[in-house]
SETI-685470 format. One record per residue (C-alpha): y, x, z; residue number from 1. Coordinates in nm, 2 decimals. Each point is the difference from the previous one (the first is absolute). Example, Ala and Ser with C-alpha at 12.3 -4.5 7.8 and 13.67 -1.06 7.14 Angstrom:
BEGIN
NODE     py     px     pz resi
NODE  -0.45   1.23   0.78    1
NODE   0.34   0.14  -0.07    2
This chain:
BEGIN
NODE     py     px     pz resi
NODE  -1.99  -0.17  -1.41    1
NODE   0.33   0.19  -0.01    2
NODE   0.15  -0.28  -0.18    3
NODE   0.08  -0.36   0.10    4
NODE  -0.17  -0.30  -0.16    5
NODE   0.24  -0.25  -0.13    6
NODE  -0.06  -0.34  -0.13    7
NODE   0.30  -0.17  -0.15    8
NODE  -0.11  -0.29  -0.22    9
NODE   0.35  -0.09  -0.08   10
NODE   0.12   0.34  -0.10   11
NODE   0.29  -0.02   0.24   12
NODE   0.00   0.39   0.04   13
NODE  -0.11   0.10  -0.35   14
NODE   0.19   0.33  -0.07   15
NODE   0.15  -0.02   0.35   16
NODE  -0.20   0.24   0.18   17
NODE   0.29   0.12   0.21   18
NODE   0.08  -0.35   0.12   19
NODE  -0.36  -0.07   0.07   20
NODE  -0.01   0.31   0.23   21
NODE   0.31  -0.10   0.18   22
NODE  -0.13  -0.35   0.07   23
NODE  -0.36   0.07   0.08   24
NODE  -0.18   0.27   0.18   25
NODE  -0.36  -0.13   0.06   26
NODE  -0.30   0.15  -0.16   27
NODE  -0.07  -0.35  -0.17   28
NODE   0.28  -0.18  -0.15   29
NODE  -0.06  -0.37  -0.14   30
NODE   0.33  -0.13  -0.10   31
NODE   0.04  -0.37   0.09   32
NODE   0.05  -0.19  -0.33   33
NODE   0.27  -0.21   0.15   34
NODE   0.17   0.25   0.22   35
NODE   0.03   0.35  -0.15   36
NODE   0.11   0.14   0.31   37
NODE  -0.33  -0.09   0.19   38
NODE  -0.33   0.19   0.01   39
NODE  -0.27  -0.25   0.07   40
NODE  -0.24   0.29   0.08   41
NODE   0.24   0.16   0.25   42
NODE  -0.25  -0.08   0.28   43
NODE  -0.28   0.20  -0.15   44
NODE  -0.06   0.31   0.20   45
NODE  -0.06   0.33  -0.20   46
NODE  -0.34   0.02   0.17   47
NODE  -0.10  -0.34  -0.12   48
NODE   0.11   0.09  -0.35   49
NODE  -0.22   0.31   0.00   50
NODE  -0.31  -0.19   0.13   51
NODE   0.07  -0.25  -0.27   52
NODE   0.01   0.25  -0.27   53
NODE  -0.32   0.16   0.12   54
NODE  -0.18  -0.34   0.03   55
NODE   0.10  -0.09  -0.35   56
NODE  -0.15   0.31  -0.14   57
NODE  -0.32  -0.07   0.20   58
NODE   0.01  -0.36  -0.14   59
NODE   0.04   0.12  -0.36   60
NODE  -0.30   0.22   0.03   61
NODE  -0.21  -0.27   0.16   62
NODE   0.15  -0.35   0.00   63
NODE  -0.13  -0.21   0.28   64
NODE   0.08  -0.34   0.15   65
NODE   0.03   0.17   0.35   66
NODE   0.32   0.16  -0.11   67
NODE   0.17  -0.35   0.02   68
NODE  -0.22  -0.15   0.27   69
NODE  -0.05   0.27   0.25   70
NODE  -0.31  -0.02   0.23   71
NODE   0.08  -0.09   0.36   72
NODE  -0.02   0.31   0.23   73
NODE  -0.25  -0.03   0.27   74
NODE   0.13   0.14   0.34   75
NODE  -0.20   0.28   0.16   76
NODE  -0.19  -0.10   0.30   77
NODE   0.15   0.10   0.31   78
NODE  -0.25   0.29   0.08   79
NODE   0.03   0.13  -0.36   80
NODE   0.39  -0.01   0.02   81
NODE  -0.02   0.20   0.34   82
NODE  -0.22   0.26  -0.16   83
NODE   0.22   0.01  -0.32   84
NODE   0.31   0.06   0.20   85
NODE  -0.16   0.27   0.22   86
NODE  -0.17   0.18  -0.29   87
NODE   0.32   0.04  -0.19   88
NODE   0.12   0.26   0.24   89
NODE   0.36  -0.10  -0.06   90
NODE   0.21  -0.24   0.22   91
NODE   0.11  -0.35  -0.08   92
NODE   0.31  -0.14   0.16   93
NODE   0.07  -0.37  -0.02   94
NODE   0.34  -0.15   0.08   95
NODE  -0.04  -0.36   0.08   96
NODE   0.31  -0.23  -0.01   97
NODE   0.05  -0.37   0.02   98
NODE   0.30  -0.10  -0.22   99
NODE   0.18  -0.32  -0.04  100
NODE  -0.11  -0.22  -0.31  101
NODE   0.21   0.08  -0.30  102
NODE  -0.01  -0.02  -0.38  103
NODE  -0.29   0.23  -0.12  104
NODE   0.21   0.18  -0.25  105
NODE   0.26   0.11   0.26  106
NODE  -0.29   0.07   0.26  107
NODE  -0.18   0.24  -0.25  108
NODE   0.31   0.17  -0.09  109
NODE   0.08   0.08   0.36  110
NODE  -0.36   0.09   0.07  111
NODE  -0.02   0.25  -0.29  112
NODE   0.33   0.15   0.09  113
NODE  -0.12   0.04   0.37  114
NODE  -0.34   0.15  -0.11  115
NODE   0.19   0.25  -0.20  116
NODE   0.25   0.10   0.26  117
NODE  -0.27   0.04   0.28  118
NODE  -0.23   0.20  -0.25  119
NODE   0.29   0.24  -0.06  120
NODE   0.08   0.01   0.38  121
NODE  -0.35   0.12   0.07  122
NODE   0.01   0.26  -0.28  123
NODE   0.34   0.14   0.10  124
NODE  -0.18   0.08   0.35  125
NODE  -0.27   0.19  -0.19  126
NODE  -0.28  -0.29   0.02  127
NODE  -0.19   0.01  -0.31  128
NODE  -0.02  -0.37  -0.13  129
NODE  -0.32  -0.03  -0.20  130
NODE   0.05  -0.35  -0.08  131
NODE   0.22  -0.29   0.12  132
NODE   0.02  -0.37  -0.07  133
NODE   0.13  -0.35   0.15  134
NODE  -0.18  -0.33   0.03  135
NODE   0.15  -0.33   0.09  136
NODE  -0.11  -0.37   0.04  137
NODE   0.33  -0.09  -0.13  138
NODE   0.05  -0.21   0.31  139
NODE   0.03   0.17   0.34  140
NODE  -0.22   0.32  -0.01  141
NODE   0.05   0.33  -0.19  142
NODE  -0.18   0.32   0.05  143
NODE   0.11   0.35  -0.13  144
NODE  -0.29   0.24  -0.04  145
NODE   0.05   0.37  -0.03  146
NODE  -0.28   0.25  -0.04  147
NODE   0.08   0.34   0.15  148
NODE  -0.17   0.33  -0.06  149
NODE   0.03   0.02   0.38  150
NODE   0.19  -0.20   0.26  151
NODE   0.08   0.29   0.23  152
NODE   0.13   0.33  -0.14  153
NODE  -0.02   0.35   0.17  154
NODE   0.28   0.05   0.24  155
NODE   0.10   0.35  -0.17  156
NODE   0.22  -0.05  -0.29  157
NODE   0.13   0.28  -0.23  158
NODE   0.37  -0.02  -0.08  159
NODE   0.11   0.21  -0.31  160
NODE   0.34   0.15   0.05  161
NODE   0.24   0.15  -0.26  162
NODE  -0.09   0.30  -0.24  163
NODE   0.12   0.34   0.11  164
NODE   0.25   0.03  -0.27  165
NODE   0.21  -0.27   0.17  166
NODE   0.12   0.20   0.30  167
NODE   0.24  -0.26   0.15  168
NODE  -0.28  -0.26   0.00  169
NODE  -0.24   0.24   0.15  170
NODE   0.23   0.08   0.28  171
NODE   0.03  -0.37   0.08  172
NODE  -0.37  -0.06  -0.01  173
NODE  -0.06   0.30   0.23  174
NODE   0.27  -0.12   0.25  175
NODE  -0.16  -0.34  -0.01  176
NODE  -0.36   0.11   0.08  177
NODE   0.01   0.36   0.14  178
NODE   0.02  -0.11   0.37  179
NODE  -0.13  -0.35  -0.05  180
NODE  -0.26  -0.05   0.27  181
NODE  -0.17  -0.28  -0.20  182
NODE  -0.09   0.25  -0.29  183
NODE  -0.39   0.06  -0.01  184
NODE   0.02   0.31  -0.23  185
NODE   0.28   0.18  -0.17  186
NODE   0.24   0.06  -0.14  187
NODE  -0.18   0.21  -0.25  188
NODE   0.03   0.08  -0.36  189
NODE  -0.24  -0.12  -0.27  190
NODE   0.06   0.00  -0.39  191
NODE   0.36   0.10   0.05  192
NODE   0.06  -0.30   0.24  193
NODE   0.05  -0.02   0.37  194
NODE  -0.26  -0.22   0.16  195
NODE  -0.05  -0.16   0.33  196
NODE  -0.28  -0.21   0.15  197
NODE   0.11  -0.27   0.24  198
NODE  -0.14  -0.32   0.16  199
NODE   0.05  -0.33  -0.21  200
NODE   0.24  -0.26   0.14  201
NODE  -0.27  -0.26  -0.08  202
NODE  -0.35   0.07  -0.11  203
NODE  -0.17  -0.34   0.05  204
NODE   0.07  -0.26  -0.28  205
NODE  -0.03  -0.30   0.24  206
NODE   0.26   0.16   0.23  207
NODE   0.22   0.05  -0.31  208
NODE  -0.02  -0.34  -0.13  209
NODE   0.05  -0.15   0.36  210
NODE   0.31   0.22   0.05  211
NODE   0.15  -0.11  -0.33  212
NODE  -0.07  -0.38   0.03  213
NODE   0.15  -0.04   0.34  214
NODE   0.29  -0.16  -0.16  215
NODE  -0.19  -0.18  -0.28  216
NODE   0.01   0.31  -0.22  217
NODE   0.31  -0.07  -0.21  218
NODE   0.12   0.36   0.04  219
NODE  -0.32   0.13  -0.18  220
NODE   0.02  -0.25  -0.28  221
NODE  -0.20  -0.31   0.13  222
NODE   0.14  -0.32  -0.18  223
NODE   0.19  -0.26   0.20  224
NODE  -0.26  -0.27   0.03  225
NODE  -0.28   0.24   0.09  226
NODE   0.24   0.17   0.26  227
NODE   0.06  -0.33   0.17  228
NODE  -0.37  -0.06   0.03  229
NODE  -0.06   0.36   0.13  230
NODE   0.27  -0.04   0.28  231
NODE  -0.16  -0.34   0.10  232
NODE  -0.35   0.15   0.02  233
NODE  -0.24   0.24  -0.19  234
NODE  -0.32   0.17   0.07  235
NODE  -0.14   0.34  -0.12  236
NODE  -0.38   0.03  -0.02  237
NODE  -0.20   0.30  -0.09  238
NODE  -0.32   0.02  -0.20  239
NODE  -0.26  -0.23   0.13  240
NODE   0.25  -0.17   0.23  241
NODE   0.07  -0.23  -0.30  242
NODE  -0.34  -0.15   0.03  243
NODE   0.11  -0.33   0.17  244
NODE   0.26  -0.06  -0.24  245
NODE  -0.23   0.07  -0.29  246
NODE  -0.25  -0.26   0.15  247
NODE   0.26  -0.26   0.04  248
NODE   0.14   0.03  -0.34  249
NODE  -0.22  -0.03  -0.30  250
NODE   0.26   0.06  -0.26  251
NODE   0.10   0.32   0.19  252
NODE  -0.35   0.11   0.03  253
NODE  -0.05  -0.03  -0.37  254
NODE   0.34   0.18  -0.06  255
NODE  -0.11   0.30   0.24  256
NODE  -0.35   0.01  -0.15  257
NODE   0.16   0.06  -0.35  258
NODE   0.25   0.25   0.15  259
NODE  -0.28   0.21   0.15  260
NODE  -0.19  -0.01  -0.32  261
NODE   0.29   0.10  -0.20  262
NODE  -0.17  -0.10  -0.32  263
NODE   0.14  -0.26  -0.21  264
NODE  -0.26  -0.28  -0.09  265
NODE   0.06   0.04  -0.37  266
NODE  -0.12   0.36   0.03  267
NODE  -0.33  -0.10   0.12  268
NODE  -0.05  -0.19  -0.31  269
NODE   0.12   0.26  -0.23  270
């Protein structure tokens, strides 16, 4: 898992590991037989590669036709879905956009980059992202899904200052917080560091997303095509608010059912 997998049928890079490393950085490299500078597997995400490895192991242990012809997922009935979402104890955030039709390869590249950027944004503000994904009908509707441990964080946040050995930095820290009326507790010393507890600037994930998506979200890494769609119109739904969209889109209903389960179909046959 720490090494890349390389398939070079024409031996273009035989004994040329340094050149290979300079040209390609993907985890799976399949050299195009007619273009040595092209990786035909460049679109394969690491997550999909790892899932393929695990599925291959399961197939070798117990070969079955289902590995090549997956069973159709049966969407959860609406009442079961509502119960499942409620019983999880986490919070599901759905970002719904209606993008302009474009080439699927281009669309998915921008969707994945946006998904990654928004997940990082949430984590940067202390929201624990349990799982995240994106679905699209590849025409005019896409839905980002983020499962958070909690949508609303406590207002009280601990800020760790410099260690006592750094005298100048400590003076600056104290000057900043000692008379700050926003401070809830502190400054105090813990484990050789100055500490203060202060209110969060934003403690609601929905508020955070709305504030960062006002201009389309380019500043936080939203891809151009997706940013244009967001500037036109977007909607954020929480937990069971997604029910109407779920009932109106069979493909999304199957997708969300699989996401909530979390278990790949081939593991059920393993």
